C-alpha positions, 0 to 999 in steps of 0.5 A: 681315468685319464685314459679313459676320456673320449674325444677329449682334446688337448693342446698348446696356445701361445699369447702373444702382442705387443708389450702391455694389452693384456696378455697376462691379466688374459690368462690369469682370468682363464685360469681363475688364479694368479701365476702371471703377474701384471703392470700398467709398465710395459714387458712386465712379464719376461719369462714364457709361463704355461697355464693349464685350464683343464675341463671335462671336455679339454686341457688348454696349454695356454703359453704367456709371453714377453711382449714382443717389441722393435726397440732395445738391443740390450741382450734383455730386450733379445732374450724377452723377444727371442721367449716371444718368437719361441713360443709360436713354435709347436702350438695348435693356435695363436692368440694375437692380443690388441688393446681396444681401439688401439693399433700402433706399428708394434701390432702392426709388426707383430702381424706380419710376424703371422701372415705366413702361419700355417697355425689358425690366428684367433684376434683377441681384442681386449678391454672392450669394456672401455669402448662404446658399441658404436666405436668398437663394430667399425674397429672390428671390421677393419681389423678383420681385413688386414688378415685371415683370422680364424676369429675375431673375439672381443673381450674384456680379460678384466672384467670376465666378458666374453672370456669364455667365448675365446675358450670356446674358440680355443678348445674348437681348435685342439686336435684329440689328445689325452691331457699332457697334465694333472687335472689340478695342475695350473702351471709349468712353474714352481713356487719358487719361481712364481714366489718372485715374479710376486715380488718384482710385480709389487716392486713395479706396481710400487715403484712406477716410472721410478722402477729400474728397468734392469731389476731382476729378483732371485729367491735365495731360500724356499722351506715349507714348515706345517703352518709356514713358509719361509722366503728369502728373495734377493732383489738384484738392481745394475746400479747403486742408485737403484738400489736406494729407490727400490729401499726407499727413505727409512726402508718404507719402499721395501717394507711396502713391496714385503707385505704387499707380496706377502698378502698374494702368497698366503693367499695362494698358499693358503698359509702363513708367509714369512718374506725377508727381502734384500736388494744387492747391486750387479752392475751391467747384468741386463746386457750380460748374457751370463748374467741373465742365465745366472738369474734364470734367464734362458733361451728355452 
């Protein structure tokens, strides 16, 4: 029983950093399951997503956030920054993720936001699998002088190297408390939400540089039967020309996205999935506050 756990620790850990440093990959690695989408394109994550990691001794609730960035004035950009900043409230530990030896102006801007924080900050140096030890150590020494971090954990979210060290450090900083969620729950998001995110991930990976930034995915229908899950998804773009890019020549692009997304969904659900995709135009939605809310982008 949950109330019988003695000295059990439970709390929240916000994962923050500039775009494309591996925040979502890190949370997926900790959970051992994909709930947050990943790609090399910056700002892939648009929503605050909780990942719940329960063990015999603790429940760490990780908050994956959009990358904090300093450019852009559209409603979408403001939403991304506000979502990331909101995640810093009422957490027990902050994981500030940076990428290897890179230290950019955006990293520095994130650091400035954290300097006055009373919440312990763990600096996570990701992608160390690409580095030599003799180059990493001087970089860690330099970073340690930038702020009074609780600790610095070098790791590789991609390979899993030293991720367990981070989990240990996070657990130490969680308060003594009963778990907030059941042991078998890994996220606060619905399968409709995760399905939409998986489709968006495949679009991001398939289209690469051609990907329209002003694009979103909405699940119109999600029906579960005994041996089949049927999902109807709408892909929203901002201009007719973007619709043609998503569909591809002879529909090949959209077909490939559907096939790749269906494989991930079937692995996740352990059921056969029938996935149907459509592309529609909603002009100017990324610059329109009301359009953002209609597609599920809120400030909470």
